[in-house]
C-alpha positions in Angstrom: -0.1 0.1 0.0 1.4 3.6 -1.1 0.4 6.4 0.4 0.6 10.5 -0.8 2.2 13.1 0.9 0.6 14.2 4.3 -2.1 17.3 4.5 -1.7 18.4 7.8 -5.1 20.5 9.2 -5.2 22.2 12.9 -8.8 21.9 14.2 -10.7 23.5 16.9 -11.4 21.1 19.9 -13.9 19.1 18.8 -17.7 19.0 20.1 -18.7 15.4 21.8 -20.7 13.5 19.7 -23.0 13.6 22.8 -23.1 17.3 22.4 -23.4 17.9 18.9 -26.8 16.4 17.9 -30.0 16.9 19.8 -33.3 14.0 19.3 -36.6 16.2 18.7 -39.9 14.0 18.5 -42.4 14.8 15.2 -45.1 13.6 15.5 -44.7 9.9 16.7 -41.3 9.8 15.1 -37.5 11.0 16.4 -35.0 12.9 14.1 -31.6 13.8 15.2 -30.2 17.1 14.5 -27.3 19.2 14.6 -27.3 21.3 18.0 -26.3 24.7 18.3 -23.0 23.9 19.5 -22.5 21.2 16.6 -23.2 24.0 13.6 -20.8 26.0 15.1 -18.2 24.0 15.6 -18.5 22.9 11.6 -18.2 26.6 11.0 -15.3 27.3 13.3 -13.5 24.0 11.4 -15.0 25.3 8.2 -13.0 28.6 9.1 -10.3 26.6 10.0 -9.7 24.2 7.5 -10.1 27.3 4.6 -7.2 29.0 6.2 -4.8 26.4 6.8 -1.9 26.7 4.6 -2.9 23.0 3.2 -6.6 24.1 1.6 -7.3 21.8 -1.4 -9.0 22.7 -4.4 -10.5 19.8 -5.0 -11.6 17.1 -2.2 -9.8 14.0 -1.7 -12.0 11.2 -3.9 -10.2 8.2 -2.8 -9.4 6.3 0.6 -7.4 8.4 3.0 -5.5 7.3 6.3 -6.7 9.5 8.9 -4.5 10.8 12.2 -5.7 12.4 14.8 -4.2 14.1 17.7 -6.4 15.3 20.2 -4.7 18.1 22.7 -7.7 18.6 25.2 -8.6 22.0 27.0 -8.5 20.6 30.5 -7.4 17.4 32.6 -10.9 15.9 32.2 -11.9 12.6 30.8 -13.0 12.3 27.7 -13.3 9.4 25.1 -11.5 9.5 21.9 -14.3 7.7 20.1 -16.4 10.3 20.5 -14.4 13.1 19.4 -13.9 11.5 16.4 -17.5 11.1 14.2 -17.4 15.3 15.0 -14.1 15.9 13.5 -15.2 13.8 10.3 -18.4 15.4 9.9 -16.8 18.5 9.8 -14.4 17.4 7.2 -17.2 16.3 5.3 -19.1 19.1 5.4 -16.2 22.0 4.4 -15.4 19.5 1.5 -11.9 17.8 2.6 -13.3 14.3 0.9 -16.5 13.2 -0.6 -17.6 10.8 2.3 -16.3 10.1 5.6 -16.9 6.2 4.4 -13.4 7.2 2.6 -11.2 6.5 6.0 -9.8 2.7 5.2 -7.2 3.9 8.4 -8.1 5.5 11.2 -5.9 6.4 14.3 -6.7 8.6 17.1 -4.4 9.9 20.1 -5.0 11.2 23.3 -2.3 14.3 23.6 -1.2 16.5 26.3 -3.2 19.4 27.8 -3.1 22.7 25.8 -4.7 25.7 26.3 -8.0 26.0 24.4 -7.3 22.5 22.7 -7.2 21.3 19.4 -7.6 18.4 16.7 -4.2 18.0 14.6 -5.5 16.0 11.7 -3.1 14.4 8.9 -4.8 12.8 6.1 -2.8 10.5 3.7 -4.1 9.2 0.3 -4.1 5.6 0.4 -3.2 3.5 -3.1 -3.4 0.2 -3.3 
């Protein structure tokens, strides 16, 4: 498996998937909608992606390997997997790739605490 050069993007500290969506009931059906915090994160992430030196004119169209380094804002415990969905959805919404189903390999790492928190994202195109 051959990989391309790395695309590196720094995103704001993600919203937990638990806070990203809200469930509303309409009649007898429940529907998940993006919460206010989720909408704000998408906007903040899209701005960070647009302003990144690694911004692309065209989205990734093939499979990718995604490495996410999470730098929390506090020592409070968190589940890595609750942050991944938010990051991937924001990147899909910003047009980094066509769909997050393109992620073939996913690595997530908890890192040291930094003021404000952040997510360092590294994207590698994967060629079989």
